[in-house]
N, C-alpha and C positions, 0 to 999 in steps of 0.2 A: 514537641514538634512532629512526632510521628502522626498525630491526629491531623495536622495541617497537610502533611504530604499525602495522606489518604484521600483528601479532597480532590475533586477534579480541577482542571485549570480555571474554570469559571468560579468555583468555590475558593481556590487560592487567591484569585484576584480580588474577590470580595473580602477575604480576610485581610489583605493588605489595605484595601480602602478603609475598612472599619477599624484599622489600627491594632488588630490582634497580633500582627507580625509585621516586621519591617521587611522591605525587599532584601536587604543583606541577610537577615536571619533566615528567610525562606531559601535563598540561594545557598547559604552555608548548610542548611539542613539537607538539601538535595545533594550537595557535593558529598556530605558525609554518608548519605545513602548509597551513592555511586561507589564510594570507596569501600563500603561494607559488603556490597553485593556483587560488584563487577569482577572481582577476582575469580569467582566461579562461573560467571555468565559470559564474560568477554563481549559485552555489548558496545562499549565505548572504546573507540580506537584512537581518537585524537582529542583528549580532554583539554579544556582551556580554563581551568579553574581560577587561576589568579586574575585573568582578564575578566572573567564573569563576576568576581567579587568586586573588582574595581568599577565595573559598569553598574553594578547594583547600587553603588553609593551615589551615582550621578544621574539617576533616571528622572526625566521631567515628570512633574505631577500631572494627573489627569488622563494618562494613557490607560486604555481599558485593561491591559494585562501587566500592569507595572510590577516588575519584580518576579514574575512567574517564570520558573525555570523551564527550559525546552532543550531538546537535543535535535540535531539535524542529521538526516541520513547522508552518508558520505558518498552519495551519487546524486547529481544535481544539487540543488539547495546550496549553491556556493556562497562563501562568506569571505569578504575581503580580509586579506592578511592571514588567512588560516590555510592549513594543508588541505589538499584534495587528492584522494588516492583511488576512489571507485573500486576498492577492494583489491588493487593491484600495485605491485612495485614498479610497473612500467611508468607510472606517473610520478616517481620520486623526483622531487625538485620542482614540481609545478607550483608557481606562485599565483594565487588568486588575487586579482587586482581590484575586483569590485563585487559587491553583493548582487546575487540574482534578485529579480523583482520580488519574488516571494519571500526571501530572506529579509530583504529591506523592509517589507511591510510588517513582518513579524517583529522585527526590532523596533520599528517605529511605534508599534502597539505596546511596547514596554517589556516584551519577552526578553529573557536573559539566556543566551546560548551557553550551555555548559560544555559542549563539545560535539563531536561527530560519531555516528554509529556505524557498526560493522555491516558490511554487505558482501555478497559473493562478487568475484571479479567481474566488473562491468555489468552486474545485475542480471546475468544471463541464466540463472537457474533458480529453483525453488527452495534452496536451503543455503544458509549462510555459513559456509565452511571454506573461506578463501585461504589459499596456501600462504598468502602474504601476512595474514593476521590471525589465522586460526579460527576454530568453530565458535559460533555463538550458541550457548546452551539455553534450552527452554526452562524458565523458572519454575514451571509446573512439574518437570522431570528432567534432570540434568543430563540424562543420556539421550534425550530426544531433541530433535531439531526445533528451532524457533521459527522455521520457514525462511523464505527469501522471496524477493531480494531485500525486503525491509525488515530482516530478522533482528538486527541489532536494535532498531527502534522499537520493535514490538516487545522484545525481551525487557528492555529498559522500562517501558511503560507498565508492563505486567508486573514487574518486580518493584514498582513504586519509586524508581529513581526520578522520574518526571511523570507528570499527568498526561502530557501530550508530546508527541515527537513527529517530525516530518517523515514522509514516505513517498513512494512512487510506485506505479503499477503499469507494467508493459505486457503482462500476460497472467496477472494474478498477484503481483508482488506487494500490494496492500492487503488484499483480502485473504491470501494464504497465510501470512504471518499472523493476521488478526484472528483467523480461525484457530491456529495451532496454539496461540498464546491467550486466547479467551478475551479478545478485545473487539471494539467497534472499528471497522475499516471501510471507508467509503471511497470507491474509485469514481471520480467525478466525470461529467460529460467531457468529451474531447473539446479542448479549447477553453474550458472554464478557468484554468490556471495557466498563466503564461510561462514559457520556458526562457523568456528573455532576461537580460539583454544579450546573452551570449549564445543562445540557441533558439530555434524556431519550433522544433518538434522533436520527439523521441520515437525511434523505431517506426518512422513513416506514419506517425500519428497514433500508434498503438499505445504509447506510454502517457500517463497522466500523473502529475504531482498531487499529493494529498497528505493525510495524517493517519496515524493510529492513536486511539484514545480509549478511555474506559467508559465514557458516556457519550450518548447521542448528542447532547448539547455542546460538548467540547468539539465534536466533529463539525457541527454546524457553525459554531463560533469561529473555528480555525478557517474553514472554507470562506466565510464571509470576509475575513481579513485579506486573503490572498487571491480571491477570485477577481476576474476582470480582464477584458481585452486590453492589450497594449499596442500602440501603433507598430505596424509591421508584422504582427502575429499572423501565421498562416491560417488559423481557425478562429472562429468567434462562436462561442456556445450560445444557445437561445437564452434570452434574458430571463432571470428569475422574477417572479412577481413581487417579491419582498425579501429581506434578509432571511437566511436559513434559520437564524436563531428564533425568529418569530414563528417558524413552523413547528417548533418543539411545543407540544401540547395542543396544537390545532387539530380539529376533528378531520380525519382523512375521508370521512363518509364511507359508504359501502362500496367496496372495490371488488373487481373481478380478478381473481388470482389463480393462475395456473401453476401446477407444480410437477416436477420431474424427479424421479428417483433412480431410474435406469436410463443411462445415456442413449438417446435415439440413434447414435451412430453405430452402436452395437459392438464396438471393440473396446469398451471400458468396463472392466469387471465391476459388478455391483457389490458394494460393501454393506453388510447389515447395520453397521453403526451409522453410516451416512443415510441409509433408508429410514432408520428410526429417527434420526435428527430431523429430516425433512418432514416426515409424517407427523411428528409431534408438533413441529412449527405450523404445519398446515391446519392441524387441529386447534391450535391456539388462535390462529387467524380467524377460523370459523367461529370460535367462541366470541371473538371480538366483533363479530357481525359482518364479516366479509364472505363473499361468494367464492368458495375455494373448491377447485376440482382438478383432476389430472388434465394437463394440457401444456403444449410448448410449441415453439415455432418449428415448423416442418424442416426448415433450413438448418436447424441445429444438427440434424443427422447427416449433413453433407460429408461424405467420405473424403473429399478432396481438401477439406479445410486445413488439416494439419500440415500438408505439404505446402500449400500456398503461404500460410502464416509462417512457417519455419523458413521458407525461402526468403521472405522479406526481412525476417530477423537476421539471418545469415548475411544478407547483403548490407544491412546496416552495421553489423559488427565489423565487416571488412572495411567499410568506409570509416568507421570510428578509429580503427587501429591505424589505417593509413593517415588520418588526420593527426593522430598522436605523433606518428613518425615525422610529419612536417613540423609539428610544434617543437619537438626536441632536437630536430636537426639531423636525425638518422632514422632509418626505417626500423620498425619493431619486428624483430625476428620471431617466427612462430614458436621457437623453443623458449621464448621469454614469457609465453602465455600459458595458462593452465590448458590441459589437453582439450577440454570441452571447447574453449574459445579458440584455440588453434584450429580445431576442426571447422568451427563455424566460419572463421576467416577464410580457411582453404575453400570451403563450399561457396562462400559469397564471392570470392574472387574468380571462381569457375563459372559464375553466372554472367550472361551478357545483359546489356541494357534492355533489350527487347524482352527477355525472360522476366526481368524485374517489372517492367511496365505491364506485362500480361498478368503477373501475379497481383499487382495492385488493382487492375481492372476486374479481376475475378473477385477480389475482396469487395470492390464497389458493388458488384452485383449481389454478393452474399449479404452485404449490409442492407440493401433494399428488400431482399427476401425475408430477412430477419425482421425488419421494421414492419412488414405487413401484418405480423401477428398482433402487435400493439395497436396498429391502425384498425384492425378489425374488431376492436371493442375490448381488448384485455388491458388491464392496468399494470399488473405486476407478474413476474415469473419468479417462483420460489425454487431454489435448486441448492445442492451442496456448495459450499464455498471451496472445497478441495475434493478432488475426485478419488482420493485414497484416504485411508485412516491415518491418524497421527503416526509419524514414523521416527525411527531413531536416527541419530547422526551416523553418517556413512551409508545410509540406505540408497542415496544417489552416489554411486561409486565414481571417483574422479577419473579412473583410468579405464574402466570398462564402459566405453561410450555407447555401445549397443544397449546394455542393460539400463544405463542412465537415461538414455533417450526414450526408451519404452516407458520407464516409470514416470519420467517427467511428463510425457504426453498424456498419460492417464491422470496425473495430478492436476494438470491445467485444463482438462477437457471441459469444465464448467465455467472457467474464468476467461481464457484467451478469446472465445468467440466475441465477448463484449468489449475487449480491447480493439478488436477488428471493427465492431460496429460503432464504437465511440459512445455507447450508452452508459449511464450511471448505474452502479451496483454497489450494494452495501452488505458486508458480512457482519453478522450479529452472533454473540456468544450464547447460544440457546441450548446447548447440549453438552453433556459430559459423558465420555466413553466409559465402558465398564472398567477400564484401567484407571479411571479418574482424570483423564486428559480432556482438555477442551475440544469441542467439535463445533465449528460455525456453520451456519446456513446463510445463503445470500438471497437478497431480493434485488431484481433488475427491473428498471423502469424504462420507459421510452426516453429518447435523447432529450436533454434539457430538464428532466423532471426530478432533479435532486430534491426539490421541495416535497414531492410526494413520498419519496424514500425517508426523508427526515420525519415527516408526520407519522408514517406508519411505524418506523423504527422507535420513535419516542412513545407511541401508544403501546408497542410491545414491551419496551423497557419499564413502563409504568405498571403493566399487567404482570410481568415477570422480571423483576429487577435482576440485573446481571450480577453474578457472584465473581469475586476477584481473589481467589484462594492464594494466588502467588504473592500477594502483598505481604504476607507474613504476619 
């Protein structure tokens, strides 16, 4: 069964259809893999193995992913009858009454949910080390971070527990774990995937649901299942010309690609590992026939961006904590939160409505300035997925907020701007550091152009197949 677990989700689904393995056998094998690996990784915080096995016995025939195991990030992606923690003990006792739209679509497609994955408290940082559940370890190096906030999902996929897991990205939380764990991670266009029925948006539109996978075709297939406007959604992404799965293997044509290795804002230290990763990726794209040259949106250098972005995040955190207080019938005290989130709530509560609206308006202007670079004839931007080299657990200190804030700001320097603009961006595992750790690079397209990202990513994957050393 190890050979079947090494297949991607599309391959596992085919194995079930061809009769090579039954849904129950596939689910049993995945559960055994979780039990064998998770003791050292701490990726799965809410297993549901007995229910998964029962569901595997009664799946309707004909569904595209019948019996394929999946894990859900424990932030968003709600499932009826299952616990929901968002990395915090503050939510103890929350009863989830109905599936989120995305979860419902995955289950209708035949996926079997094995459980929920670890995430930092309320997804507010780039490493998965919540006080409530403990750290998730990177399967490539156990002393290193798997990233955040989708770190549990990324560690599980990299270690071969499942081929695909759900994720979300509000400042880099799909792309950063994908980079650190050697995976494919696509942040979709804003509005591509609904937050309904219980939510409308995340972090004032910054956050997007998605997946971490080992192959481009799994990412494409997963997004095809969950994408689509639902009545009442606050955003609607531009329509795709056809299913993303059909873009895998399609010729992207000759594209104009700009690349950046030194952040134009000037306050992000350049790392030679990241420079090498981007430079090599640029060379590969050139070999593949694309027009590649240094270049980036001038607005990426805006010194004001981190403050405006951070202000909106703090305001959303304050609102989220107040809403949890309403739900449980008593306010959440700041000492119930991790220090980072307590400070975010304190900051958000100190902002007035006018200050929030001004920050949103500044981001609106920033988005238009950024978009002008793509409108002027550029197709893709190539950049590091993470603004710092792979880091060890504890590198983001939970109690020294000044150090943690500075390091986090550097780490998300290449990801958070595209949460603000709502553009799609994909991290690909194209480099390995001198220490043997994965280093991802990302490609960013204009809003609505996931199709272009999938075409180019699949072209790259064919030319340089991705290695997955952590599968064991």
